DOBA-152382 format. One record per residue: x, y, z of N, C-alpha, C in turn. Coordinates in steps of 0.001 Angstrom, whole numbers, padded with zeros to 6 digits, always signed. Layout:
% DOBA-152382
XYZXYZXYZ...
This chain:
% DOBA-152382
-001098+017190-027184-000855+016098-026210+000303+016352-025086+000199+016424-023933+001508+016790-022942+001301+015431-022116+002460+014843-022270+002544+013699-021253+003174+014086-019916+002916+013968-018680+003507+014036-017794+003995+012736-016887+005425+012224-017112+006066+011079-016625+006739+011303-015124+006387+010337-014207+007136+010351-012758+007973+009338-012782+009415+009453-012743+010098+008654-012288+009776+007803-011087+010392+006531-011027+010128+005795-009541+010650+006448-008540+009993+006601-007479+010434+007488-006270+010169+008861-006194+009448+009070-007370+009071+010588-007431+007576+010866-006894+007286+011479-005884+005829+011610-005127+004931+012202-005958+003917+011629-006626+002900+012708-007455+002164+013503-006654+001967+013413-005469+001339+014393-004663+002386+015610-004558+003577+015468-004959+004581+016479-004457+004697+017522-005586+004642+016763-006751+004913+017649-008268+003571+018503-008470+003863+019364-009504+002593+020029-009957+001894+019013-010776+000547+019037-010592-000364+017937-011343-000342+018364-012853-001028+017608-013392-001245+017459-015182-001737+019013-015481-002616+019687-014713-003304+020782-015303-002303+021917-015070-001712+021798-013978-000670+022975-013568+000224+022844-014954+000830+021802-015068+001614+021373-016110+001127+022017-017421+000130+021735-018023-000591+022025-019062-000661+023771-019097-001180+024451-017964-001110+025715-018063+000345+026524-018256+001414+025845-017605+002541+026382-017560+003036+026047-019114+002612+025149-020079+002992+024983-021278+002302+025887-022208+001144+025985-021810+000163+027068-022499+000698+028491-022518+001059+028865-021407+001474+030178-021137+002983+030327-022045+003785+029507-021987+005078+029626-022816+004716+029795-024252+003819+028915-024684+003194+028910-026177+002845+030020-026283+001940+030420-025750+001089+031878-025986+001998+032768-026009+002949+033009-025316+004180+034068-025206+004773+034164-026348+005234+032912-027087+006094+032569-028174+004938+032814-029562+003911+032866-029198+003228+033228-030399+002284+032151-031171+002202+030942-030076+001632+029744-030898+000254+029405-029839-001010+029391-030380-002081+029162-029790-002666+027716-029789-001905+027072-031159-002446+025415-031121-002026+024763-029761-002509+023586-029823-001867+022471-028915-000690+022201-029507+000063+021831-028446+001405+021251-028892+001530+019905-028160+002612+019132-028809+003046+017770-028080+004277+017660-027487+004308+017233-026395+005809+017324-025690+005570+016175-024555+006650+016113-023652+006745+015193-022393+007366+016088-021444+006555+015961-020458+007555+016813-019033+007590+015521-018056+008904+015309-017924+009323+014260-016860+009973+014803-015595+009305+014344-014519+010004+014506-013132+010723+013283-012506+012031+013697-012670+013197+012645-012394+013766+012892-010979+014902+012405-010697+015882+012731-009913+017185+013133-009983+017983+013499-008975+019230+014002-009498+020320+013062-010382+020297+011732-009795+021105+010788-010401+020584+010741-012002+019366+010668-012425+018917+010323-013538+019518+011671-014454+019281+012760-013869+019500+013972-014693+020799+014363-014668+021708+014071-013849+023169+014033-013817+023688+013026-014999+023216+011784-015199+023434+011075-016361+023107+011569-017465+022154+012032-017626+021723+012875-019068+022500+013775-019237+022743+014729-018405+023625+016140-018268+025119+015485-018853+025524+014504-018248+026824+014381-018502+026676+013587-020167+026038+012674-020259+025933+012282-021617+025627+013374-022949+024763+014248-022726+024111+015063-023761+024993+016502-023527+025356+016751-022419+026153+018210-022517+027623+018124-021751+028045+016924-021528+029464+016849-021025+029710+017403-020051+028564+017506-018887+028923+018133-017589+028272+017104-016637+029193+016672-015653+028829+015514-014527+028631+016332-013427+027252+016697-013437+026679+017423-012341+024846+017233-012464+024248+017249-011457+023070+017088-011593+022467+018734-012164+021138+019037-012253+020720+020412-012622+019361+020519-012634+018794+021566-012754+017329+021399-012399+016522+021134-013682+017004+021437-014809+016072+021151-015921+016928+020929-017165+016622+019898-017897+017331+019693-019326+016201+019668-020295+016367+020440-021588+015352+020174-022923+015909+019367-023783+014982+018771-024469+015625+017867-025768+014756+018158-026789+014970+019088-027549+014103+019370-028579+014063+018248-029669+012920+017927-030188+012843+016901-031252+012933+017603-032722+012930+018927-032755+012878+019444-034067+013860+020549-033979+014342+020643-035305+015482+021874-035528+014966+023003-036634+015633+023840-036805+015435+024677-037722+014391+026049-037324+014291+026698-038267+013210+027973-038121+011800+027432-038023+011497+026390-038550+010251+025990-038768+009836+025027-037992+008817+024844-036921+008418+024224-036003+007053+023440-036473+006914+021859-036436+005829+021474-037100+004973+020953-035507+003735+021651-035761+003198+021543-034326+002132+019969-034371+002447+019236-035721+002007+017896-035873+002825+016898-035076+004166+017401-034836+004967+016538-034209+005328+016791-032879+006003+016069-031916+006212+016470-030533+007409+017359-030598+007277+018317-029792+008258+019107-029779+009514+018617-029113+009332+017712-028145+010341+017266-027363+010277+017104-025929+011108+016714-025274+011268+016400-023912+011639+017451-022926+011109+017637-021793+011676+018407-020712+011760+017421-019474+012773+017534-018911+013171+016836-017597+013695+017539-016484+012983+017314-015377+013304+018347-014269+013613+017250-012951+014582+017655-012108+015307+016803-011180+014419+017497-010007+013229+016503-009622+012397+017126-008529+013085+017441-007235+014379+016525-006904+015069+017212-005613+015767+018278-005687+016457+018662-006885+017064+019625-007365+016001+021008-007300+014956+020751-007928+013976+021689-007986+013437+022083-006522+013331+021227-005639+012908+021488-004127+013802+022399-003310+015268+022066-003755+016355+022707-002790+016259+024019-003280+016413+024311-004792+016664+025652-005456+015196+026603-004876+014244+025966-005259+013029+026613-004629+013246+027216-003398+013610+026213-002364+013805+026856-001084+014962+027720-000803+015969+028024-001676+017016+028664-001689+016412+030121-002403+015443+029986-003263+014931+031191-003887+013575+031654-003025+013276+031102-002071+011924+031422-001247+010665+031320-001943+010575+030309-002925+009625+029787-003754+008800+028445-003166+007556+028190-003645+007104+027030-003456+008009+026002-004706+008098+024830-004348+008732+024072-005527+007655+023958-006698+006376+024052-006664+005543+024034-007653+005799+025438-008328+005871+026430-007579+006149+027510-008533+007368+027567-009215+008405+027092-008596+009468+027031-009256+009598+026094-010698+008881+025024-010409+008770+024002-011584+008080+024922-012640+006994+025367-012412+006507+026210-013390+007326+027050-014305+007998+027537-013635+009091+028542-014395+009988+027672-015223+010542+026697-014382+011550+025910-015326+010621+025047-016522+009376+024679-016350+008666+024060-017310+008380+025225-018621+008348+026507-018068+008083+027650-019005+009291+027674-019924+010478+027730-019310+011578+027867-019725+011980+026757-020568+011988+025452-020265+012038+024367-021171+011191+024413-022575+009975+024738-022292+009214+024951-023354+009637+025813-024515+010231+026970-023807+010749+028028-024945+012032+027577-025695+012803+026606-024947+013719+025805-025595+013457+024846-026662+012383+024296-026285+011855+023196-027347+011522+024002-028675+010854+025205-028447+010476+026162-029620+011483+026906-030231+012931+026708-029878+013743+027068-030519+014519+028241-029644+014083+028934-028836+014467+030057-028248+015943+029708-027248+016865+030569-027147+017967+030240-026616+018433+031448-025861+019382+031142-024980+019865+032378-024142+021415+032565-024069+022294+031949-025171+023478+032056-025259+024245+033536-025656+023444+034223-026220+023646+035711-026692+022885+036743-025850+023725+037799-025484+022891+038886-024992+021340+039101-025200+021275+039320-026406+019748+039719-027281+019037+038456-027091+019574+037104-027126+018783+036117-027350+018219+035799-025810+019022+036096-025034+018658+035784-023495+017672+037036-023273+017763+038264-023486+016713+039169-023053+015305+038927-023859+015603+038475-024874+014171+038015-025624+013569+036810-024824+014166+035719-024554+013851+034562-023947+013135+034911-022572+013958+035789-021753+013725+036217-020528+012322+037094-020712+012276+037826-021527+010945+038730-021709+010113+037578-021777+010012+036812-022522+008776+035969-022622+008329+034930-021448+009743+034561-020595+009415+033824-019411+008804+034779-018609+009199+036290-018542+008447+037057-017696+006858+037292-017943+006523+037157-019190+005358+037519-019579+004542+035962-019192+004950+034951-019845+004421+033937-019163+004164+033544-017893+005118+033987-016879+004863+033924-015400+004050+034857-015159+003707+035978-015565+002741+036908-015182+001424+036506-015689+001222+035797-016539+000102+035192-017086-000349+034235-016202+000543+033595-015494+000282+032269-014826-000181+032996-013294+000337+034304-013153-000018+034890-012066+001171+034650-010706+002442+034271-011309+003339+034108-010662+004474+034937-010764+005601+034693-009854+006712+035863-009595+007584+036019-010882+008171+037087-010954+009191+037337-011927+010410+036685-011702+010710+035657-012793+011965+034924-012470+013140+035223-012416+013323+036659-012884+014609+037160-013218+014809+038541-012246+013718+038794-011571+013963+040187-010576+015025+039919-009381+015688+040408-009341+016781+040467-008474+017777+039106-008552+017761+038129-009782+018624+037229-009951+019647+037549-010989+020620+036823-011012+021776+036932-011811+021376+036287-013130+022187+036421-014201+021725+035595-015411+022680+034777-015677+023124+034024-014845+024217+032818-014838+023606+031563-015276+022202+031194-015730+021662+030124-015942+022525+029174-016939+022986+027973-016662+023465+027321-017461+023106+025910-017604+021826+025736-016873+021370+024575-016500+020418+024014-017594+020244+024389-018800+019371+023595-019770+020277+023080-021011
């Protein structure tokens, strides 16, 4: 079960719908080798809310595009329990998408894929880990028929 939540002030007509969110989650899971259904929450919020979470949990007093909050740790993930929460700041996503020349919905799908991989235990702190995670993201985005999120982009992502 994938819950999609919208904070007050977020226009449901602007954000990706439930089906698009589910497809992005499924693509990330498939590339990570998971074919079963998963449980998680995707929340669309604003800059103020995500800034507060970023400050509380990462000690970074700034807004960001996406945060992932895994509910499970360790090498074994139980698909019988929630993987965790992914929170996107919709205004941040819209601005970032414009800068990248993408639609906000396309960019949000990449961030959802990215967030799901974090919930599944993938990280990008070390070069080999980053390459592995980016490879899965690229494959998931290709599966969705979308852009390569790292083509021509730097690897300086510290937003999750």
